[in-house]
C-alpha positions in Angstrom: 134.1 69.8 59.5 134.2 66.5 61.3 135.0 68.2 64.5 132.1 70.6 64.0 129.7 67.6 63.4 131.0 65.8 66.4 130.4 68.9 68.6 126.9 69.2 67.2 126.2 65.6 67.9 127.6 65.9 71.5 125.4 69.0 72.1 122.4 67.2 70.6 123.0 64.3 72.9 123.0 66.6 75.9 119.7 68.1 74.8 118.1 64.7 74.3 119.3 63.5 77.7 117.8 66.5 79.4 114.5 65.7 77.7 114.8 62.0 78.6 115.5 62.9 82.2 112.4 65.1 82.3 110.3 62.2 80.9 111.9 59.9 83.5 111.0 62.2 86.3 107.4 62.6 85.1 107.1 58.8 85.0 108.7 58.3 88.5 106.6 61.0 90.2 103.5 59.5 88.8 104.3 56.4 90.7 104.1 54.1 87.7 106.7 51.4 86.9 106.9 52.1 83.1 110.7 52.3 82.9 110.8 52.4 79.0 109.4 55.9 78.7 112.8 57.5 77.9 113.8 54.9 75.3 110.4 55.3 73.8 111.1 58.9 73.1 114.2 58.0 71.1 112.4 55.2 69.2 109.4 57.5 68.2 111.6 60.4 67.2 113.8 58.2 65.1 110.9 56.7 63.2 109.0 59.9 62.7 111.8 62.4 61.9 115.0 60.4 61.3 116.5 62.6 64.1 115.7 63.7 67.7 114.8 67.0 69.2 118.4 67.7 69.8 119.3 66.7 66.3 116.6 68.9 64.8 117.7 71.9 66.8 121.3 71.5 65.7 120.4 70.7 62.0 121.7 67.1 61.9 119.9 63.9 61.0 120.5 60.1 60.9 121.0 58.5 57.5 122.3 55.3 55.8 126.0 55.2 55.1 125.3 56.4 51.5 123.4 59.5 52.9 119.9 58.4 51.9 117.1 58.3 54.4 117.4 55.6 57.1 115.6 52.3 56.2 113.0 50.9 58.6 115.3 47.9 59.3 118.2 50.3 60.2 115.8 52.4 62.4 114.8 49.3 64.3 118.4 48.1 64.7 119.5 51.5 65.9 116.6 51.8 68.4 117.2 48.3 69.6 120.9 49.1 70.4 119.8 52.2 72.2 117.2 50.3 74.3 119.8 47.6 75.1 122.2 50.2 76.4 119.5 51.8 78.4 118.3 48.6 80.1 121.9 47.2 80.6 122.9 50.3 82.6 119.5 50.5 84.4 120.5 47.2 86.1 122.9 49.3 88.1 119.9 50.9 89.8 118.8 47.4 91.0 122.2 46.2 91.9 123.8 49.0 93.9 121.4 51.9 93.9 123.2 54.0 91.3 121.6 55.5 88.2 124.2 56.1 85.5 122.1 55.6 82.4 122.1 59.2 81.2 125.9 59.3 81.2 126.3 55.9 79.4 123.7 56.8 76.8 125.6 59.9 76.0 128.8 57.9 75.7 127.2 55.3 73.4 125.6 57.9 71.2 128.2 60.7 71.1 131.6 60.5 72.7 133.5 57.9 70.6 133.1 60.0 67.5 135.7 62.5 68.8 138.3 59.7 68.4 137.2 58.2 65.0 138.2 59.4 61.5 134.7 59.8 60.2 133.1 60.9 63.4 131.5 57.5 63.9 130.0 56.5 67.3 129.4 53.0 68.7 125.7 53.1 67.8 126.6 54.2 64.2 129.1 51.4 63.8 126.7 48.6 65.0 123.7 49.9 63.2 125.5 50.6 59.9 124.3 54.2 59.8 125.7 57.6 60.4 124.8 61.2 61.4 125.0 63.9 58.7 124.2 67.6 58.4 120.6 68.2 57.4 121.7 70.2 54.3 118.2 70.6 53.0 117.0 71.8 56.4 114.2 69.2 56.1 113.4 69.5 59.8 113.8 73.2 60.1 110.1 73.8 60.2 110.0 71.8 63.5 112.6 74.0 65.2 110.1 76.2 67.1 108.2 73.1 68.4 111.5 71.4 69.3 112.8 74.5 71.1 109.6 74.6 73.1 109.9 70.9 74.0 113.5 71.5 75.2 112.6 74.6 77.2 109.7 72.7 78.7 112.0 69.9 79.7 114.4 72.3 81.5 111.5 74.0 83.3 110.1 70.6 84.3 113.4 69.4 85.7 114.0 72.6 87.7 110.4 72.4 89.0 110.9 68.8 89.9 114.0 69.5 91.9 112.4 72.5 93.6 109.4 70.2 94.5 111.8 67.5 95.7 113.6 69.9 98.0 110.4 71.2 99.6 108.8 67.8 99.9 112.1 66.3 101.4 112.0 69.0 104.1 108.3 68.3 104.8 109.0 64.5 105.1 111.8 65.1 107.6 109.4 67.3 109.7 106.7 64.6 109.6 109.1 61.9 110.6 110.4 64.0 113.5 106.9 64.5 114.7 106.3 60.7 114.3 103.4 61.3 111.9 104.2 58.0 110.2 100.9 57.6 108.3 101.5 61.1 106.8 105.1 60.0 105.9 103.8 57.0 104.0 101.0 58.8 102.2 103.0 61.9 101.3 106.6 60.7 101.0 106.4 57.1 99.6 106.6 58.1 95.9 109.2 60.8 96.3 111.4 58.6 98.5 111.6 55.9 95.7 113.3 58.4 93.4 115.4 60.1 96.1 119.1 59.5 96.7 118.8 60.8 100.3 119.5 58.0 102.7 117.6 59.8 105.5 114.4 59.8 103.4 114.6 56.0 103.0 115.4 55.5 106.6 112.5 57.6 107.8 110.1 55.8 105.4 111.5 52.5 106.7 110.7 53.6 110.3 107.2 54.7 109.2 106.6 51.2 107.7 108.0 49.7 110.9 105.7 51.6 113.3 102.7 50.8 111.1 103.7 47.1 111.3 104.6 46.7 107.6 107.7 44.8 108.4 108.8 43.5 105.0 108.4 46.9 103.4 110.4 48.4 106.3 113.3 45.9 105.9 113.5 46.5 102.1 113.4 50.3 102.6 116.0 50.3 105.3 118.2 48.1 103.1 118.1 50.8 100.5 119.0 53.4 103.1 122.0 51.3 104.1 123.1 51.1 100.4 123.0 54.9 100.3 125.2 55.1 103.4 122.8 55.5 106.3 124.7 54.8 109.6 121.6 53.8 111.6 120.4 51.2 109.1 121.7 48.2 110.9 120.1 49.4 114.2 116.8 49.9 112.5 117.0 46.4 110.8 117.8 44.7 114.1 114.9 46.6 115.8 112.5 45.4 113.1 113.5 41.8 113.7 112.8 42.3 117.4 109.3 43.5 116.4 109.0 40.3 114.3 110.1 38.3 117.4 113.0 37.0 115.4 115.4 37.6 118.3 118.3 35.5 117.2 118.5 37.4 113.9 118.4 40.7 115.8 121.2 39.5 118.1 123.3 38.4 115.2 123.0 41.8 113.5 123.6 43.8 116.7 126.6 41.7 117.7 128.5 43.0 114.7 129.1 46.4 116.4 129.3 46.2 120.2 130.7 49.7 120.4 127.5 51.3 119.2 125.3 52.1 122.2 122.1 51.6 120.0 123.3 48.1 119.1 123.9 47.3 122.8 120.3 48.4 123.4 119.1 45.9 120.8 121.0 43.1 122.5 119.7 44.0 125.9 116.1 44.1 124.6 116.4 40.9 122.5 117.9 38.9 125.4 115.2 40.3 127.8 112.5 39.2 125.4 114.0 35.7 125.1 114.3 35.5 128.9 110.6 36.6 129.3 109.5 33.9 126.8 111.5 31.1 128.3 112.2 32.0 131.9 115.9 31.5 131.1 118.2 32.9 133.7 121.1 32.8 131.2 119.2 35.1 128.9 118.3 37.4 131.8 121.9 37.9 132.8 122.8 38.5 129.2 120.2 41.3 129.1 121.6 42.6 132.5 125.2 42.6 131.1 124.2 44.5 128.0 122.2 47.0 130.0 125.2 47.7 132.2 127.3 48.0 129.1 124.9 50.7 127.8 125.4 52.7 131.0 129.2 52.2 130.8 129.1 53.3 127.1 126.9 56.4 127.9 129.8 57.7 130.1 131.7 58.3 126.9 129.0 60.7 125.8 128.3 64.2 127.1 125.1 65.0 128.8 124.2 67.2 125.8 124.8 64.4 123.4 122.5 62.0 125.3 119.7 64.6 125.7 119.9 65.5 122.0 119.1 62.0 120.9 115.7 60.8 122.4 116.5 57.2 121.6 119.8 57.2 123.5 118.3 59.1 126.4 115.5 56.5 126.7 118.0 53.6 126.4 120.1 54.9 129.3 117.1 55.6 131.5 115.6 52.2 130.8 118.9 50.5 131.5 119.2 52.1 134.9 115.6 51.1 135.8 116.1 47.5 134.5 119.4 47.0 136.4 117.9 48.4 139.6 114.9 46.2 139.4 116.9 43.0 138.5 119.5 43.5 141.2 116.8 43.6 143.8 115.7 40.1 142.8 119.2 38.6 142.4 120.6 36.2 145.0 124.3 36.8 145.8 125.3 33.9 143.7 123.2 35.1 140.8 124.6 38.6 141.1 128.1 37.1 140.9 127.2 35.3 137.7 125.6 38.5 136.2 128.8 40.5 137.0 130.9 37.9 135.4 128.8 38.0 132.3 129.1 41.8 132.2 132.9 41.5 132.3 132.8 39.1 129.4 130.7 41.6 127.4 133.2 44.4 128.2 136.0 42.2 127.0 134.1 41.6 123.7 133.6 45.3 123.3 137.3 46.0 123.7 138.2 43.4 121.0 135.3 44.3 118.7 
């Protein structure tokens, strides 16, 4: 009997999580910041029916320990514990980009009862209440309505993921065509709820090329958390746009074996040389430009042509070196070549 009740509770929890995920997706896609929509569903269901949609469908309800209807104080306590669990786990979204709250809510509500004598979960224990079979079928008259709510939630979730798939493909196409205003207008909301690092990266680039630098940095940071390999390059490039060349140099110096990072270093030092007429910065830029050409020899012609950024970097480096060497005196060329050897040594040890 206890086992059967525990199974019902577990299934009811799954039903309720599907409904809460559906509510969460509606809120997110609407672009609002009302994060309490899912807990509000639990709170209102508990106060109105002494159960949830899942509980009503499986003929179980929440009661006092003696089996009588739940008191208002117990309802408040139970709802408060649920909300605490929800927001505690929601912090993981802010800290590391994960979103585990549906799983944790299920554990808090349902899972421990499989291992307790009287089928008691954590939320039961702390709220001094329990889940029982609705012997009188008090909520049976709501079963059709609740089944409709559950079916609607499933349809909504499936529709949401279909929409997400189509819109993600559109966003990639717009980014590839460099239609950055369209990317911002059409993809900003959907990117905030996406776990696709490329979506965040492309939105970050859209912000960058529309000169919204702080938004660009924050979005690229999220892309990095989600594992995007080009995030550091994009971040360093944004700092070049902001004319914070030393910050860009510090970021790019962390990976001298990445041809894109070498490009950041070449540009940042060139910009510093242009602003200060510093010969030392000029030969730094020269050395990193030569390093780009050297590094490009590790890549096939097809690899270079397939990436427009790398192709442009190599072409620009050849032109810069050719122009600079024409203006070098013999002693300056010697210094520049010495600096290039120092860069190559750093690349070997990096």
